[in-house]
Every structure is written in C-alpha cells, then in structure tokens.
gemmi code that builds the backbone of each chain (N, CA, C; Angstrom):
import gemmi

chains = {
    "A": [
        ("MET", (48.279, 6.572, -17.119), (47.507, 5.584, -16.377), (46.826, 6.227, -15.149)),
        ("ALA", (47.605, 7.079, -14.506), (47.063, 7.760, -13.318), (45.898, 8.656, -13.704)),
        ("ILE", (46.009, 9.306, -14.885), (44.926, 10.203, -15.330), (43.662, 9.398, -15.619)),
        ("VAL", (43.848, 8.238, -16.299), (42.681, 7.378, -16.611), (42.005, 6.921, -15.324)),
        ("THR", (42.812, 6.511, -14.363), (42.263, 6.055, -13.073), (41.491, 7.175, -12.394)),
        ("ALA", (42.078, 8.378, -12.437), (41.411, 9.525, -11.799), (40.094, 9.834, -12.495)),
        ("LEU", (40.104, 9.779, -13.850), (38.875, 10.059, -14.606), (37.799, 9.016, -14.312)),
        ("LEU", (38.246, 7.738, -14.259), (37.294, 6.664, -13.952), (36.702, 6.841, -12.552)),
        ("SER", (37.541, 7.193, -11.609), (37.063, 7.411, -10.239), (36.048, 8.548, -10.209)),
        ("PHE", (36.386, 9.638, -10.914), (35.497, 10.800, -10.964), (34.143, 10.419, -11.572)),
        ("ALA", (34.238, 9.649, -12.695), (33.002, 9.233, -13.380), (32.167, 8.328, -12.482)),
        ("SER", (32.838, 7.422, -11.778), (32.071, 6.496, -10.921), (31.431, 7.236, -9.754)),
        ("VAL", (32.118, 8.251, -9.240), (31.532, 9.041, -8.143), (30.284, 9.765, -8.627)),
        ("ILE", (30.382, 10.354, -9.818), (29.225, 11.077, -10.371), (28.077, 10.106, -10.645)),
        ("ALA", (28.433, 8.924, -11.223), (27.391, 7.925, -11.516), (26.716, 7.462, -10.235)),
        ("ALA", (27.506, 7.250, -9.188), (26.933, 6.801, -7.906), (26.005, 7.857, -7.333)),
        ("LYS", (26.444, 9.135, -7.432), (25.620, 10.234, -6.910), (24.296, 10.334, -7.674)),
        ("LEU", (24.413, 10.239, -9.030), (23.197, 10.319, -9.840), (22.259, 9.161, -9.543)),
        ("SER", (22.842, 7.952, -9.385), (22.017, 6.773, -9.090), (21.317, 6.943, -7.748)),
        ("ALA", (22.066, 7.433, -6.759), (21.480, 7.618, -5.427), (20.330, 8.618, -5.490)),
        ("ASP", (20.547, 9.721, -6.231), (19.483, 10.731, -6.360), (18.257, 10.147, -7.042)),
        ("GLU", (18.546, 9.334, -8.078), (17.441, 8.739, -8.840), (16.628, 7.790, -7.953)),
        ("VAL", (17.341, 6.943, -7.225), (16.653, 5.985, -6.336), (15.856, 6.733, -5.278)),
        ("LYS", (16.463, 7.778, -4.716), (15.792, 8.562, -3.666), (14.511, 9.216, -4.199)),
        ("ALA", (14.578, 9.642, -5.468), (13.401, 10.281, -6.060), (12.293, 9.273, -6.335)),
        ("TRP", (12.679, 8.025, -6.635), (11.678, 7.028, -7.008), (11.070, 6.321, -5.802)),
        ("LEU", (11.741, 6.326, -4.662), (11.253, 5.551, -3.515), (9.865, 5.984, -3.031)),
        ("PRO", (9.583, 7.291, -2.887), (8.217, 7.672, -2.464), (7.154, 7.211, -3.468)),
        ("TRP", (7.496, 7.301, -4.756), (6.558, 6.825, -5.777), (6.309, 5.325, -5.603)),
        ("LEU", (7.386, 4.581, -5.365), (7.269, 3.128, -5.185), (6.391, 2.811, -3.965)),
        ("ALA", (6.614, 3.564, -2.878), (5.814, 3.337, -1.665), (4.333, 3.592, -1.955)),
        ("ARG", (4.042, 4.677, -2.694), (2.644, 4.984, -3.028), (2.024, 3.884, -3.879)),
        ("ARG", (2.813, 3.393, -4.847), (2.298, 2.335, -5.726), (2.024, 1.059, -4.942)),
        ("LEU", (2.925, 0.736, -4.016), (2.737, -0.478, -3.219), (1.498, -0.367, -2.329)),
        ("VAL", (1.287, 0.819, -1.743), (0.082, 1.016, -0.926), (-1.157, 0.880, -1.812)),
        ("GLY", (-1.081, 1.452, -3.022), (-2.199, 1.330, -3.966), (-2.479, -0.127, -4.306)),
        ("LEU", (-1.402, -0.891, -4.516), (-1.558, -2.322, -4.814), (-2.193, -3.049, -3.638)),
        ("ALA", (-1.708, -2.721, -2.433), (-2.238, -3.374, -1.231), (-3.721, -3.082, -1.078)),
        ("VAL", (-4.109, -1.845, -1.337), (-5.526, -1.464, -1.197), (-6.381, -2.191, -2.244)),
        ("LYS", (-5.812, -2.368, -3.450), (-6.568, -3.065, -4.502), (-6.807, -4.528, -4.140)),
        ("ILE", (-5.890, -5.120, -3.391), (-6.039, -6.536, -3.015), (-7.225, -6.714, -2.054)),
        ("LEU", (-7.495, -5.658, -1.258), (-8.552, -5.766, -0.243), (-9.929, -5.891, -0.880)),
        ("ARG", (-10.880, -6.262, -0.059), (-12.256, -6.322, -0.541), (-12.802, -4.905, -0.712)),
        ("GLU", (-13.842, -4.823, -1.539), (-14.405, -3.527, -1.938), (-14.746, -2.640, -0.729)),
        ("ASN", (-15.368, -3.253, 0.286), (-15.848, -2.465, 1.430), (-14.726, -2.049, 2.380)),
        ("GLN", (-13.514, -2.549, 2.174), (-12.401, -2.197, 3.065), (-11.459, -1.180, 2.419)),
        ("ARG", (-11.607, -0.983, 1.119), (-10.610, -0.177, 0.392), (-10.563, 1.273, 0.846)),
        ("GLU", (-11.750, 1.845, 1.072), (-11.783, 3.272, 1.406), (-11.056, 3.531, 2.725)),
        ("ARG", (-11.336, 2.665, 3.703), (-10.731, 2.844, 5.030), (-9.216, 2.714, 4.973)),
        ("TYR", (-8.740, 1.576, 4.449), (-7.292, 1.343, 4.449), (-6.582, 2.251, 3.433)),
        ("GLY", (-7.325, 2.648, 2.388), (-6.757, 3.578, 1.418), (-6.424, 4.921, 2.041)),
        ("GLU", (-7.080, 5.236, 3.158), (-6.773, 6.481, 3.872), (-5.858, 6.216, 5.065)),
        ("GLU", (-6.049, 5.042, 5.692), (-5.287, 4.749, 6.910), (-3.801, 4.482, 6.611)),
        ("TRP", (-3.532, 3.714, 5.574), (-2.149, 3.318, 5.315), (-1.250, 4.461, 4.838)),
        ("PRO", (-1.755, 5.377, 3.975), (-0.898, 6.553, 3.694), (-0.581, 7.359, 4.955)),
        ("GLY", (-1.542, 7.388, 5.894), (-1.277, 8.073, 7.177), (-0.175, 7.390, 7.958)),
        ("TYR", (-0.188, 6.063, 7.941), (0.860, 5.286, 8.613), (2.218, 5.592, 7.967)),
        ("ILE", (2.218, 5.571, 6.628), (3.457, 5.816, 5.883), (4.023, 7.201, 6.214)),
        ("SER", (3.103, 8.179, 6.344), (3.564, 9.546, 6.588), (4.228, 9.693, 7.961)),
        ("GLU", (3.944, 8.748, 8.874), (4.549, 8.823, 10.214), (5.931, 8.191, 10.261)),
        ("ILE", (6.335, 7.530, 9.185), (7.621, 6.832, 9.200), (8.702, 7.725, 8.600)),
        ("PRO", (9.782, 7.917, 9.320), (10.858, 8.735, 8.746), (11.702, 7.912, 7.772)),
        ("GLY", (12.157, 8.543, 6.725), (13.053, 7.858, 5.778), (12.292, 7.150, 4.676)),
        ("ASP", (12.835, 7.261, 3.452), (12.142, 6.685, 2.295), (12.196, 5.165, 2.281)),
        ("ILE", (13.307, 4.593, 2.732), (13.417, 3.130, 2.707), (12.426, 2.515, 3.703)),
        ("GLY", (12.303, 3.140, 4.857), (11.330, 2.676, 5.855), (9.906, 2.714, 5.310)),
        ("LYS", (9.612, 3.761, 4.533), (8.267, 3.876, 3.943), (8.019, 2.732, 2.965)),
        ("VAL", (9.027, 2.429, 2.149), (8.865, 1.344, 1.170), (8.702, 0.003, 1.884)),
        ("LEU", (9.488, -0.215, 2.937), (9.381, -1.478, 3.682), (7.997, -1.621, 4.314)),
        ("ALA", (7.495, -0.512, 4.873), (6.147, -0.552, 5.458), (5.112, -0.835, 4.379)),
        ("ALA", (5.316, -0.242, 3.196), (4.359, -0.455, 2.098), (4.387, -1.914, 1.640)),
        ("ILE", (5.584, -2.523, 1.615), (5.671, -3.957, 1.277), (4.890, -4.765, 2.313)),
        ("GLY", (5.023, -4.366, 3.576), (4.275, -5.036, 4.635), (2.768, -4.937, 4.419)),
        ("PHE", (2.300, -3.785, 3.903), (0.866, -3.622, 3.662), (0.356, -4.596, 2.606)),
        ("VAL", (1.215, -4.911, 1.627), (0.800, -5.879, 0.595), (0.519, -7.233, 1.255)),
        ("PHE", (1.447, -7.652, 2.130), (1.239, -8.928, 2.837), (0.034, -8.830, 3.778)),
        ("ALA", (-0.102, -7.672, 4.437), (-1.238, -7.489, 5.358), (-2.557, -7.571, 4.600)),
        ("SER", (-2.600, -6.958, 3.421), (-3.859, -6.963, 2.671), (-4.206, -8.368, 2.204)),
        ("LEU", (-3.181, -9.170, 1.866), (-3.449, -10.566, 1.495), (-4.086, -11.309, 2.669)),
        ("ALA", (-3.528, -11.098, 3.846), (-4.060, -11.782, 5.038), (-5.455, -11.275, 5.380)),
        ("ILE", (-5.642, -9.944, 5.314), (-6.957, -9.373, 5.657), (-8.014, -9.830, 4.651)),
        ("HIS", (-7.625, -9.853, 3.389), (-8.561, -10.309, 2.351), (-9.019, -11.731, 2.642)),
        ("HIS", (-8.068, -12.563, 3.028), (-8.402, -13.967, 3.308), (-9.232, -14.083, 4.577)),
        ("GLU", (-8.832, -13.353, 5.601), (-9.501, -13.509, 6.898), (-10.878, -12.860, 6.935)),
        ("SER", (-11.098, -11.877, 6.071), (-12.405, -11.219, 6.092), (-13.493, -12.136, 5.558)),
        ("SER", (-13.120, -13.263, 4.992), (-14.130, -14.187, 4.481), (-14.470, -15.283, 5.481)),
        ("GLU", (-13.693, -15.369, 6.555), (-13.966, -16.435, 7.517), (-14.306, -15.840, 8.884)),
        ("PRO", (-15.170, -16.507, 9.664), (-15.516, -15.973, 10.982), (-14.316, -16.008, 11.914)),
        ("VAL", (-14.209, -14.961, 12.729), (-13.065, -14.866, 13.634), (-13.479, -15.321, 15.022)),
        ("GLN", (-12.675, -16.161, 15.608), (-12.941, -16.594, 16.982), (-11.624, -16.508, 17.740)),
        ("ILE", (-11.531, -15.491, 18.578), (-10.318, -15.329, 19.370), (-10.609, -15.788, 20.780)),
        ("ARG", (-9.810, -16.672, 21.261), (-10.011, -17.180, 22.619), (-8.911, -16.666, 23.515)),
        ("ALA", (-9.323, -16.377, 24.748), (-8.334, -15.862, 25.695), (-7.312, -16.924, 26.045)),
        ("ASN", (-7.741, -18.188, 26.043), (-6.853, -19.270, 26.420), (-5.901, -19.562, 25.262)),
        ("THR", (-4.765, -18.923, 25.254), (-3.851, -19.039, 24.130), (-3.265, -20.437, 24.066)),
        ("GLY", (-3.223, -20.946, 22.852), (-2.583, -22.241, 22.651), (-3.517, -23.418, 22.800)),
        ("ALA", (-4.715, -23.210, 23.364), (-5.631, -24.334, 23.526), (-6.295, -24.644, 22.193)),
        ("PRO", (-6.528, -25.913, 21.893), (-7.152, -26.230, 20.616), (-8.619, -25.825, 20.599)),
        ("ASP", (-9.116, -25.376, 19.435), (-10.522, -25.023, 19.322), (-11.326, -26.275, 18.985)),
        ("ARG", (-12.609, -26.067, 18.636), (-13.469, -27.235, 18.402), (-12.970, -28.065, 17.230)),
        ("ALA", (-12.402, -27.403, 16.254), (-11.925, -28.141, 15.079), (-10.612, -28.857, 15.368)),
        ("GLY", (-10.088, -28.678, 16.571), (-8.856, -29.371, 16.922), (-7.608, -28.603, 16.564)),
        ("ARG", (-7.799, -27.406, 15.951), (-6.619, -26.615, 15.605), (-6.239, -25.724, 16.768)),
        ("SER", (-5.013, -25.271, 16.754), (-4.566, -24.386, 17.812), (-5.298, -23.059, 17.715)),
        ("ALA", (-5.756, -22.512, 18.838), (-6.479, -21.239, 18.826), (-5.554, -20.122, 18.379)),
        ("TYR", (-6.153, -19.092, 17.840), (-5.359, -17.967, 17.346), (-4.684, -17.235, 18.501)),
        ("THR", (-3.457, -16.934, 18.343), (-2.713, -16.158, 19.332), (-2.228, -14.888, 18.658)),
        ("PRO", (-2.564, -13.714, 19.215), (-2.051, -12.492, 18.590), (-0.535, -12.556, 18.452)),
        ("GLY", (-0.063, -12.287, 17.270), (1.380, -12.335, 17.028), (1.829, -13.614, 16.372)),
        ("SER", (0.920, -14.600, 16.251), (1.347, -15.868, 15.678), (1.428, -15.809, 14.159)),
        ("LEU", (0.716, -14.847, 13.554), (0.838, -14.702, 12.104), (2.216, -14.146, 11.780)),
        ("ASN", (2.959, -14.889, 11.048), (4.326, -14.446, 10.806), (4.589, -14.410, 9.318)),
        ("PHE", (4.817, -13.231, 8.805), (5.170, -13.108, 7.401), (6.625, -12.693, 7.279)),
        ("GLY", (7.414, -13.179, 8.172), (8.834, -12.836, 8.167), (9.594, -13.623, 7.122)),
        ("LEU", (10.891, -13.569, 7.215), (11.716, -14.214, 6.200), (11.613, -15.730, 6.265)),
        ("LEU", (11.435, -16.271, 7.433), (11.281, -17.713, 7.545), (9.813, -18.020, 7.810)),
        ("PRO", (9.084, -18.470, 6.795), (7.649, -18.647, 6.965), (7.312, -19.806, 7.889)),
        ("GLU", (6.231, -19.605, 8.648), (5.763, -20.689, 9.498), (4.836, -21.582, 8.683)),
        ("PRO", (4.781, -22.857, 8.986), (3.822, -23.702, 8.269), (2.402, -23.312, 8.649)),
        ("GLU", (1.659, -22.807, 7.713), (0.297, -22.378, 7.984), (-0.623, -22.998, 6.957)),
        ("ASP", (-1.837, -23.249, 7.346), (-2.776, -23.802, 6.385), (-3.639, -22.705, 5.777)),
        ("ARG", (-3.088, -21.505, 5.722), (-3.825, -20.391, 5.145), (-3.216, -20.080, 3.788)),
        ("SER", (-4.093, -19.790, 2.827), (-3.570, -19.498, 1.494), (-2.832, -18.168, 1.497)),
        ("ALA", (-3.304, -17.192, 2.310), (-2.622, -15.897, 2.342), (-1.200, -16.066, 2.858)),
        ("GLY", (-1.042, -16.865, 3.909), (0.286, -17.126, 4.450), (1.154, -17.826, 3.441)),
        ("PHE", (0.565, -18.750, 2.711), (1.323, -19.494, 1.714), (1.781, -18.576, 0.588)),
        ("ILE", (0.869, -17.729, 0.111), (1.215, -16.819, -0.992), (2.300, -15.847, -0.542)),
        ("ALA", (2.099, -15.255, 0.644), (3.082, -14.285, 1.139), (4.435, -14.945, 1.337)),
        ("SER", (4.442, -16.147, 1.903), (5.702, -16.847, 2.124), (6.368, -17.201, 0.803)),
        ("SER", (5.563, -17.597, -0.191), (6.129, -17.950, -1.490), (6.777, -16.742, -2.146)),
        ("ILE", (6.093, -15.594, -2.065), (6.657, -14.377, -2.665), (7.972, -14.028, -1.971)),
        ("LEU", (7.953, -14.093, -0.637), (9.175, -13.766, 0.121), (10.303, -14.727, -0.222)),
        ("ASN", (9.967, -16.013, -0.306), (10.993, -17.002, -0.619), (11.584, -16.771, -1.997)),
        ("THR", (10.717, -16.410, -2.962), (11.205, -16.142, -4.314), (12.173, -14.969, -4.299)),
        ("ILE", (11.804, -13.912, -3.547), (12.674, -12.731, -3.459), (14.014, -13.119, -2.830)),
        ("ILE", (13.957, -13.901, -1.757), (15.186, -14.299, -1.063), (16.061, -15.150, -1.983)),
        ("CYS", (15.435, -16.106, -2.709), (16.198, -16.965, -3.622), (16.865, -16.129, -4.713)),
        ("ALA", (16.095, -15.176, -5.282), (16.651, -14.322, -6.338), (17.829, -13.524, -5.801)),
        ("LEU", (17.681, -13.029, -4.573), (18.754, -12.242, -3.956), (20.000, -13.100, -3.738)),
        ("VAL", (19.795, -14.322, -3.258), (20.923, -15.228, -3.019), (21.623, -15.555, -4.337)),
        ("LEU", (20.829, -15.831, -5.388), (21.419, -16.153, -6.701), (22.187, -14.954, -7.256)),
        ("TYR", (21.618, -13.753, -7.049), (22.282, -12.538, -7.535), (23.618, -12.342, -6.818)),
        ("ILE", (23.610, -12.502, -5.497), (24.844, -12.331, -4.724), (25.857, -13.390, -5.132)),
        ("ASP", (25.365, -14.618, -5.356), (26.244, -15.703, -5.793), (26.896, -15.350, -7.127)),
        ("GLY", (26.071, -14.860, -8.081), (26.598, -14.482, -9.393), (27.615, -13.357, -9.286)),
        ("ALA", (27.288, -12.380, -8.429), (28.195, -11.234, -8.260), (29.518, -11.685, -7.635)),
        ("MET", (29.442, -12.619, -6.704), (30.661, -13.109, -6.040), (31.551, -13.863, -7.018)),
        ("ARG", (30.917, -14.544, -7.985), (31.706, -15.312, -8.947), (32.496, -14.403, -9.881)),
        ("LEU", (32.008, -13.174, -10.043), (32.706, -12.237, -10.922), (34.005, -11.729, -10.297)),
        ("ILE", (34.091, -11.837, -8.994), (35.309, -11.384, -8.320), (36.421, -12.396, -8.596)),
        ("PRO", (37.511, -11.958, -9.186), (38.571, -12.921, -9.532), (39.152, -13.589, -8.293)),
        ("TYR", (39.365, -14.877, -8.439), (39.918, -15.647, -7.326), (41.406, -15.328, -7.199)),
        ("PRO", (41.837, -14.888, -6.076), (43.245, -14.473, -5.959), (44.220, -15.653, -5.900)),
        ("GLY", (43.713, -16.834, -5.858), (44.589, -17.994, -5.763), (44.982, -18.243, -4.327)),
        ("PRO", (45.788, -19.248, -4.131), (46.201, -19.533, -2.757), (46.984, -18.361, -2.176)),
        ("ALA", (47.047, -18.343, -0.901), (47.667, -17.199, -0.239), (49.168, -17.171, -0.550)),
        ("ASN", (49.458, -16.593, -1.735), (50.856, -16.589, -2.212), (51.777, -15.759, -1.300)),
        ("PHE", (51.139, -14.795, -0.677), (51.986, -13.926, 0.146), (52.580, -14.671, 1.325)),
        ("LEU", (51.985, -15.843, 1.627), (52.528, -16.614, 2.731), (53.714, -17.469, 2.275)),
        ("ILE", (53.773, -17.721, 0.949), (54.856, -18.587, 0.438), (56.042, -17.726, 0.061)),
        ("ARG", (57.083, -17.985, 0.627), (58.273, -17.185, 0.345), (59.314, -18.038, -0.356)),
    ],
    "B": [
        ("MET", (-1.250, -2.874, 28.850), (-2.651, -2.626, 28.562), (-3.065, -1.201, 28.922)),
        ("GLN", (-2.104, -0.325, 29.101), (-2.417, 1.080, 29.324), (-2.555, 1.746, 27.967)),
        ("CYS", (-3.728, 2.256, 27.691), (-3.990, 2.855, 26.390), (-4.456, 4.287, 26.610)),
        ("PRO", (-3.908, 5.262, 25.868), (-4.391, 6.628, 26.016), (-5.875, 6.720, 25.643)),
        ("PRO", (-6.635, 7.635, 26.269), (-8.081, 7.683, 26.013), (-8.420, 7.907, 24.541)),
        ("GLY", (-7.599, 8.680, 23.859), (-7.873, 8.942, 22.448), (-7.573, 7.776, 21.547)),
        ("GLY", (-6.737, 6.862, 22.031), (-6.331, 5.711, 21.224), (-4.962, 5.889, 20.610)),
        ("LEU", (-4.483, 4.835, 20.004), (-3.158, 4.846, 19.375), (-3.305, 4.565, 17.884)),
        ("SER", (-2.468, 5.211, 17.100), (-2.498, 4.938, 15.662), (-1.727, 3.643, 15.381)),
        ("GLY", (-1.898, 3.133, 14.176), (-1.208, 1.905, 13.797), (0.302, 2.046, 13.907)),
        ("ALA", (0.819, 3.191, 13.492), (2.272, 3.405, 13.548), (2.762, 3.437, 14.998)),
        ("GLU", (1.956, 4.035, 15.889), (2.349, 4.081, 17.307), (2.325, 2.683, 17.919)),
        ("ILE", (1.312, 1.887, 17.544), (1.250, 0.513, 18.048), (2.443, -0.282, 17.511)),
        ("ALA", (2.778, -0.060, 16.242), (3.919, -0.769, 15.647), (5.215, -0.426, 16.383)),
        ("ARG", (5.370, 0.857, 16.720), (6.578, 1.273, 17.455), (6.594, 0.654, 18.847)),
        ("ALA", (5.425, 0.628, 19.501), (5.356, 0.109, 20.876), (5.567, -1.397, 20.923)),
        ("THR", (5.054, -2.099, 19.921), (5.128, -3.564, 19.950), (6.325, -4.106, 19.182)),
        ("GLY", (6.878, -3.296, 18.302), (7.995, -3.778, 17.479), (7.533, -4.665, 16.333)),
        ("LEU", (6.229, -4.655, 16.052), (5.712, -5.478, 14.951), (5.775, -4.693, 13.645)),
        ("ALA", (6.051, -5.411, 12.562), (6.063, -4.780, 11.240), (4.624, -4.627, 10.752)),
        ("SER", (4.459, -3.734, 9.770), (3.101, -3.434, 9.295), (2.405, -4.680, 8.760)),
        ("GLY", (3.162, -5.562, 8.116), (2.563, -6.760, 7.540), (2.050, -7.731, 8.578)),
        ("THR", (2.596, -7.686, 9.757), (2.149, -8.555, 10.851), (1.074, -7.860, 11.678)),
        ("LEU", (1.261, -6.555, 11.867), (0.384, -5.814, 12.776), (-1.054, -5.718, 12.271)),
        ("TYR", (-1.224, -5.361, 10.998), (-2.577, -5.059, 10.526), (-3.510, -6.262, 10.481)),
        ("PRO", (-3.032, -7.464, 10.095), (-3.942, -8.618, 10.234), (-4.356, -8.857, 11.693)),
        ("ILE", (-3.437, -8.603, 12.632), (-3.776, -8.777, 14.050), (-4.825, -7.738, 14.463)),
        ("LEU", (-4.589, -6.480, 14.081), (-5.563, -5.428, 14.418), (-6.929, -5.739, 13.813)),
        ("PHE", (-6.886, -6.249, 12.585), (-8.135, -6.583, 11.902), (-8.912, -7.638, 12.688)),
        ("ARG", (-8.207, -8.663, 13.108), (-8.873, -9.742, 13.847), (-9.347, -9.259, 15.215)),
        ("LEU", (-8.533, -8.477, 15.884), (-8.926, -7.987, 17.210), (-10.145, -7.067, 17.108)),
        ("GLU", (-10.183, -6.271, 16.058), (-11.312, -5.367, 15.878), (-12.569, -6.154, 15.503)),
        ("LYS", (-12.396, -7.152, 14.673), (-13.533, -7.961, 14.234), (-14.131, -8.743, 15.407)),
        ("SER", (-13.279, -9.127, 16.335), (-13.773, -9.914, 17.465), (-14.229, -9.037, 18.630)),
        ("GLY", (-14.083, -7.721, 18.489), (-14.609, -6.814, 19.502), (-13.628, -6.467, 20.611)),
        ("TRP", (-12.398, -6.873, 20.473), (-11.392, -6.536, 21.501), (-10.925, -5.090, 21.331)),
        ("PHE", (-10.872, -4.656, 20.094), (-10.463, -3.288, 19.776), (-11.603, -2.615, 19.032)),
        ("LYS", (-11.642, -1.285, 19.132), (-12.487, -0.525, 18.216), (-11.633, 0.624, 17.680)),
        ("SER", (-12.022, 1.148, 16.554), (-11.190, 2.203, 15.957), (-12.068, 3.334, 15.451)),
        ("HIS", (-11.470, 4.501, 15.378), (-12.183, 5.670, 14.855), (-11.165, 6.600, 14.207)),
        ("TRP", (-11.677, 7.472, 13.361), (-10.783, 8.419, 12.698), (-10.406, 9.561, 13.642)),
        ("GLU", (-9.206, 9.986, 13.515), (-8.731, 11.154, 14.261), (-9.551, 12.380, 13.842)),
        ("GLU", (-9.941, 13.179, 14.818), (-10.796, 14.326, 14.484), (-9.962, 15.560, 14.172)),
        ("VAL", (-9.306, 15.518, 13.048), (-8.543, 16.682, 12.568), (-8.827, 16.845, 11.085)),
        ("SER", (-8.533, 18.019, 10.610), (-8.686, 18.261, 9.177), (-7.335, 18.014, 8.507)),
        ("PRO", (-7.276, 17.095, 7.532), (-5.987, 16.801, 6.879), (-5.330, 18.034, 6.262)),
        ("SER", (-6.168, 18.980, 5.802), (-5.583, 20.181, 5.189), (-4.919, 21.071, 6.240)),
        ("GLU", (-5.456, 21.034, 7.465), (-4.866, 21.865, 8.529), (-3.563, 21.264, 9.059)),
        ("VAL", (-3.593, 19.954, 9.300), (-2.400, 19.308, 9.871), (-1.396, 18.898, 8.786)),
        ("LYS", (-1.817, 19.009, 7.529), (-0.956, 18.711, 6.369), (-0.439, 17.269, 6.385)),
        ("ARG", (-1.314, 16.378, 6.741), (-1.020, 14.942, 6.666), (-2.351, 14.198, 6.664)),
        ("PRO", (-2.348, 12.935, 6.211), (-3.613, 12.189, 6.227), (-4.102, 11.953, 7.657)),
        ("ARG", (-5.419, 11.794, 7.789), (-5.970, 11.468, 9.111), (-5.450, 10.117, 9.563)),
        ("ARG", (-5.349, 9.940, 10.873), (-4.905, 8.649, 11.407), (-6.108, 7.893, 11.953)),
        ("ARG", (-6.050, 6.600, 11.842), (-7.080, 5.750, 12.434), (-6.580, 5.382, 13.824)),
        ("LEU", (-7.368, 5.680, 14.841), (-6.930, 5.441, 16.225), (-7.620, 4.206, 16.785)),
        ("TYR", (-6.837, 3.367, 17.418), (-7.349, 2.110, 17.973), (-7.443, 2.215, 19.494)),
        ("VAL", (-8.567, 1.727, 20.015), (-8.809, 1.752, 21.467), (-9.188, 0.338, 21.912)),
        ("VAL", (-8.661, -0.073, 23.057), (-9.038, -1.378, 23.611), (-10.421, -1.263, 24.230)),
        ("THR", (-11.293, -2.197, 23.919), (-12.637, -2.181, 24.498), (-12.598, -2.829, 25.883)),
        ("ALA", (-13.717, -2.695, 26.609), (-13.808, -3.331, 27.942), (-13.673, -4.843, 27.800)),
        ("LEU", (-14.300, -5.398, 26.755), (-14.205, -6.844, 26.505), (-12.742, -7.239, 26.235)),
        ("GLY", (-12.088, -6.451, 25.384), (-10.690, -6.747, 25.052), (-9.795, -6.692, 26.273)),
        ("GLU", (-10.031, -5.690, 27.124), (-9.210, -5.544, 28.316), (-9.431, -6.729, 29.262)),
        ("ALA", (-10.715, -7.103, 29.437), (-11.024, -8.230, 30.329), (-10.407, -9.519, 29.807)),
        ("GLU", (-10.552, -9.742, 28.492), (-10.013, -10.977, 27.904), (-8.485, -10.989, 27.955)),
        ("ALA", (-7.903, -9.809, 27.753), (-6.440, -9.734, 27.794), (-5.922, -10.031, 29.194)),
        ("TRP", (-6.625, -9.497, 30.210), (-6.209, -9.781, 31.590), (-6.370, -11.269, 31.913)),
        ("THR", (-7.452, -11.860, 31.398), (-7.674, -13.295, 31.623), (-6.517, -14.094, 31.025)),
        ("ALA", (-6.176, -13.745, 29.776), (-5.080, -14.451, 29.109), (-3.769, -14.241, 29.848)),
        ("PHE", (-3.564, -13.007, 30.317), (-2.323, -12.684, 31.033), (-2.223, -13.500, 32.322)),
        ("ARG", (-3.354, -13.574, 33.039), (-3.354, -14.341, 34.294), (-3.087, -15.816, 34.027)),
        ("GLU", (-3.689, -16.346, 32.955), (-3.477, -17.761, 32.635), (-2.009, -18.033, 32.308)),
        ("VAL", (-1.422, -17.118, 31.564), (-0.007, -17.297, 31.200), (0.864, -17.245, 32.444)),
        ("THR", (0.590, -16.274, 33.341), (1.418, -16.171, 34.547), (1.199, -17.367, 35.462)),
        ("LEU", (-0.041, -17.893, 35.511), (-0.295, -19.091, 36.321), (0.459, -20.287, 35.745)),
        ("ASP", (0.450, -20.404, 34.394), (1.184, -21.498, 33.748), (2.659, -21.433, 34.092)),
        ("MET", (3.182, -20.198, 34.154), (4.625, -20.038, 34.409), (4.986, -20.446, 35.836)),
        ("ARG", (3.988, -20.367, 36.755), (4.284, -20.730, 38.137), (4.260, -22.244, 38.342)),
        ("GLU", (3.562, -22.956, 37.442), (3.456, -24.403, 37.611), (4.805, -25.061, 37.369)),
        ("PRO", (5.083, -26.123, 38.122), (6.333, -26.831, 37.879), (6.330, -27.460, 36.479)),
        ("LEU", (7.488, -27.680, 35.944), (7.621, -28.153, 34.572), (6.940, -29.503, 34.369)),
        ("TRP", (7.000, -30.377, 35.396), (6.437, -31.724, 35.212), (4.909, -31.736, 35.235)),
        ("GLN", (4.295, -30.585, 35.608), (2.836, -30.538, 35.598), (2.279, -29.938, 34.321)),
        ("LEU", (3.136, -29.454, 33.451), (2.658, -28.807, 32.231), (2.195, -29.846, 31.217)),
    ],
}
model = gemmi.Model(1)
for chain_id, residues in chains.items():
    chain = gemmi.Chain(chain_id)
    for i, (resn, *xyz) in enumerate(residues, 1):
        res = gemmi.Residue()
        res.name, res.seqid = resn, gemmi.SeqId(i, " ")
        for name, pos in zip(("N", "CA", "C"), xyz):
            atom = gemmi.Atom()
            atom.name, atom.element = name, gemmi.Element(name[0])
            atom.pos, atom.b_iso = gemmi.Position(*pos), 0.0
            res.add_atom(atom)
        chain.add_residue(res)
    model.add_chain(chain)
structure = gemmi.Structure()
structure.add_model(model)
structure.setup_entities()
C-alpha cells in the first residue's frame, strides 16, 4: 500500500510539473491571440496603431499571467473603443454635471469593466459585462461542482466521545 | 498632472493610476479624441531596443487647463458644507 501511495504521489508530482510547463508555454501564445482578437474588433483605421501599441504594452509587463490578463483587458478596451469611435466625444471639466441630453457627463474612470458591472446604456459595456458575468457564473458552477466531489465527513464525530 | 516632456507609455500610466488595460485605453482614447491628450510613437528602432515601439501620451495645454479647472471645482465642492451640496 505504501509503495502504491508513493508511486501515485510521484506520478502526480510529474503530472503537475508537466501541466505547469505546458500552461507556461501556452500563456504567451494565448496573450498574442487575445491581442490579435482585440485588434480585429477595432475599426479598420485603428488596427495598425493598436496592433503595434498593445504588444508594446504587453512586453512591459512581467510574468505570463499578467500578460494574459492585460490582453483580456484589451479585448474589453477594443469593444469600448469600437463603440465610442462611432459617436462624438464631449468631455466636460465639470464632472458629474448633466449634459444637454440630461445624462451625466463623462468622468474619466467611470467606465468600469470590472467584475461587478455598472449599469450603462452602452452596448460595449453591456457586452463586456455579459461576457464577464458568464465567466464568473461558469467559475462559480465549476467550484460548486468540485466542492460537491469532496466527501462530506459527517458531523464532527471527533467531538462525540 | 506632472508629465515628463517625452510622455508616458500606456503601461506607465497604468502603473501610475492603478487602472487595468481594459479601463485605461477607452479613457485614453476619449481624452485623445477630445484633445486633452496627444500621442506619438517613441523614436527608437524596435530592432535596436529588441522590443516593440511604445506609444507615448502627453497632456496638452487644453487638457492641463481643463484638468486644473475640474480639480479646482472638486476641491471647492469639498469645502462646501454638506447641507449646501
């Protein structure tokens, strides 16, 4: 039994190492693909600029996971830029004051594509928030499923003597 | 609002502001479109520096003036008593 346990441990260590190496090798490729996707989302006249600017940004970030996260951010950024490049921009110094249409004026930093989406009447914000929400829901369901596989130890028997 | 004369790259602005790339670039896009910022390519050869060129962002005179106006308004608002807001 001890030999089987030792062999299983050895095999799992090797499998973990191989998996880590594999993931590490694929992350730069994934980051490049995501930047490529983000650039494709942009309008024709913006692709050349951001196609050169964003790889430069990525190259300044240390670590492969950071590069992938930044590349995911570029996908959301390109959705927003694509949408905003079609509408006239009016930035007012008076932050928070309503514009002529009665909407709140744009405030730098108010665009939020974080985990908790803000209610926005922009399609880019809606799409980005929907994608993020789907990812979060899938992650929660996955963790829930994984937790259910862990056998329930029952009531705290060690307390009952 | 202190900006180096050469400008800052997107990654440097992200580090300074703590904004993620997905939030930062739409903001930069809007600021540049409205004339608050302007940008230009770094004058280096990618083959020499062995990395892609960086796009450098500089605050324009208009952007600086508008930013100071906004800053003053915010600080004035903060001085007002709560019941006057």
